[in-house]
DONU-700510 format. One record per residue (C-alpha): residue number from 1; residue in three letters; x, y, z. Coordinates in steps of 0.25 Angstrom, whole numbers, plus 5000, padded with zeros to 4 digits. Layout:
REM residues N
   seq   type      X      Y      Z
   NUM    ALA      X      Y      Z
...
REM end
This chain:
REM residues 162
   seq   type      X      Y      Z
     1    UNK   5420   5291   5411
     2    UNK   5433   5290   5402
     3    UNK   5436   5303   5395
     4    UNK   5436   5296   5381
     5    UNK   5423   5289   5383
     6    UNK   5416   5303   5384
     7    UNK   5420   5306   5370
     8    UNK   5409   5300   5361
     9    UNK   5404   5300   5347
    10    UNK   5392   5309   5344
    11    UNK   5382   5298   5344
    12    UNK   5387   5292   5357
    13    UNK   5386   5305   5364
    14    UNK   5371   5307   5359
    15    UNK   5367   5294   5365
    16    UNK   5374   5298   5378
    17    UNK   5366   5311   5378
    18    UNK   5353   5304   5376
    19    UNK   5356   5295   5388
    20    UNK   5360   5307   5396
    21    UNK   5347   5315   5392
    22    UNK   5339   5302   5396
    23    UNK   5345   5303   5410
    24    UNK   5341   5317   5411
    25    UNK   5355   5323   5409
    26    UNK   5357   5336   5401
    27    UNK   5368   5335   5391
    28    UNK   5376   5347   5387
    29    UNK   5384   5348   5374
    30    UNK   5395   5357   5373
    31    UNK   5407   5358   5362
    32    UNK   5420   5364   5359
    33    UNK   5434   5361   5353
    34    UNK   5441   5360   5366
    35    UNK   5454   5361   5359
    36    UNK   5462   5364   5371
    37    UNK   5454   5362   5384
    38    UNK   5455   5374   5393
    39    UNK   5448   5379   5405
    40    UNK   5437   5386   5397
    41    UNK   5433   5373   5391
    42    UNK   5432   5366   5405
    43    UNK   5423   5377   5410
    44    UNK   5415   5377   5397
    45    UNK   5413   5362   5399
    46    UNK   5409   5363   5413
    47    UNK   5399   5374   5410
    48    UNK   5393   5365   5399
    49    UNK   5392   5353   5409
    50    UNK   5384   5362   5419
    51    UNK   5373   5363   5408
    52    UNK   5370   5348   5409
    53    UNK   5373   5335   5415
    54    UNK   5381   5329   5403
    55    UNK   5391   5337   5395
    56    UNK   5394   5333   5380
    57    UNK   5406   5340   5374
    58    UNK   5407   5341   5358
    59    UNK   5422   5342   5354
    60    UNK   5424   5349   5340
    61    UNK   5432   5339   5331
    62    UNK   5446   5343   5326
    63    UNK   5440   5348   5312
    64    UNK   5429   5356   5319
    65    UNK   5440   5363   5328
    66    UNK   5448   5366   5316
    67    UNK   5436   5372   5309
    68    UNK   5432   5380   5321
    69    UNK   5446   5384   5327
    70    UNK   5455   5384   5315
    71    UNK   5469   5378   5311
    72    UNK   5477   5372   5322
    73    UNK   5465   5368   5330
    74    UNK   5461   5359   5337
    75    UNK   5474   5357   5345
    76    UNK   5469   5344   5350
    77    UNK   5461   5333   5342
    78    UNK   5446   5331   5345
    79    UNK   5448   5318   5353
    80    UNK   5458   5324   5362
    81    UNK   5449   5336   5364
    82    UNK   5438   5327   5367
    83    UNK   5446   5319   5377
    84    UNK   5450   5332   5385
    85    UNK   5435   5337   5385
    86    UNK   5430   5323   5389
    87    UNK   5440   5322   5401
    88    UNK   5433   5334   5408
    89    UNK   5423   5328   5418
    90    UNK   5412   5338   5414
    91    UNK   5411   5332   5400
    92    UNK   5403   5319   5398
    93    UNK   5404   5317   5383
    94    UNK   5412   5322   5371
    95    UNK   5409   5322   5357
    96    UNK   5418   5327   5345
    97    UNK   5410   5334   5334
    98    UNK   5415   5339   5320
    99    UNK   5405   5350   5317
   100    UNK   5408   5365   5320
   101    UNK   5397   5366   5330
   102    UNK   5388   5356   5338
   103    UNK   5375   5358   5331
   104    UNK   5375   5343   5326
   105    UNK   5380   5338   5340
   106    UNK   5368   5345   5347
   107    UNK   5359   5338   5337
   108    UNK   5365   5325   5339
   109    UNK   5367   5325   5354
   110    UNK   5355   5334   5359
   111    UNK   5361   5339   5372
   112    UNK   5353   5347   5381
   113    UNK   5363   5359   5382
   114    UNK   5373   5364   5372
   115    UNK   5384   5372   5380
   116    UNK   5393   5382   5373
   117    UNK   5404   5391   5379
   118    UNK   5403   5405   5383
   119    UNK   5409   5410   5370
   120    UNK   5395   5408   5365
   121    UNK   5381   5413   5369
   122    UNK   5369   5405   5367
   123    UNK   5365   5413   5355
   124    UNK   5379   5410   5348
   125    UNK   5380   5395   5351
   126    UNK   5381   5390   5336
   127    UNK   5372   5378   5340
   128    UNK   5361   5386   5347
   129    UNK   5351   5384   5336
   130    UNK   5353   5369   5336
   131    UNK   5353   5368   5351
   132    UNK   5340   5376   5351
   133    UNK   5334   5367   5340
   134    UNK   5337   5355   5349
   135    UNK   5333   5361   5362
   136    UNK   5347   5361   5367
   137    UNK   5350   5372   5377
   138    UNK   5363   5380   5374
   139    UNK   5371   5384   5386
   140    UNK   5384   5393   5387
   141    UNK   5394   5388   5397
   142    UNK   5408   5390   5402
   143    UNK   5416   5402   5406
   144    UNK   5418   5414   5398
   145    UNK   5427   5411   5386
   146    UNK   5440   5415   5392
   147    UNK   5447   5402   5387
   148    UNK   5451   5399   5373
   149    UNK   5458   5388   5366
   150    UNK   5463   5398   5355
   151    UNK   5469   5407   5366
   152    UNK   5475   5396   5373
   153    UNK   5482   5391   5360
   154    UNK   5486   5405   5357
   155    UNK   5492   5406   5371
   156    UNK   5499   5393   5370
   157    UNK   5505   5397   5356
   158    UNK   5510   5410   5362
   159    UNK   5517   5404   5374
   160    UNK   5524   5393   5366
   161    UNK   5529   5404   5356
   162    UNK   5532   5414   5366
REM end
C-alpha cells in the first residue's frame, strides 16, 4: 500500500474499521504528536500493533500540538508527520485529529483496543472512562519512556550552539 493512501479522513477510517471487524480482525487505535520520529515512537507503534491485527494511528493536528507542547511546536506539519508514520510497515491507517485527546475519535472509530505509551498507567489514560463506556480495552505499550522529542530538540539546539 502506498504510504499516502494509508492517511485517511475520519469517516473513511471508520468504514475500514467496520470492515476489519467484520473480518474478525482486532483494531488498535493509538495516538501522538510524532513531531520528530525517533526509536521510542517505533517501539511504541510496534507494541501497539502486537495488541491487534490492524493499527490505526491518530496524529495530533498542528493546532493541537501547539496547545499541548507550546510555542515552536510542531517542528513538522501534520501532513509530513502523518506520512512519516504511515511509512512504517506496522501502521495500517493514519488519521489526523484536532482535539486535545482521542475521546471523540474513540467514539467515532470504535476500535477494540486503545493503546498508550509507558508514560501512562491504565488509571491515568485521559480517555479511560470513554474507553470503558464503549467496551474498548486500554493497553499500555512500548518501552520505558527513555526517548523524548523535547530532549532530542534540546540536544540538537545545544550542539548547534556549542
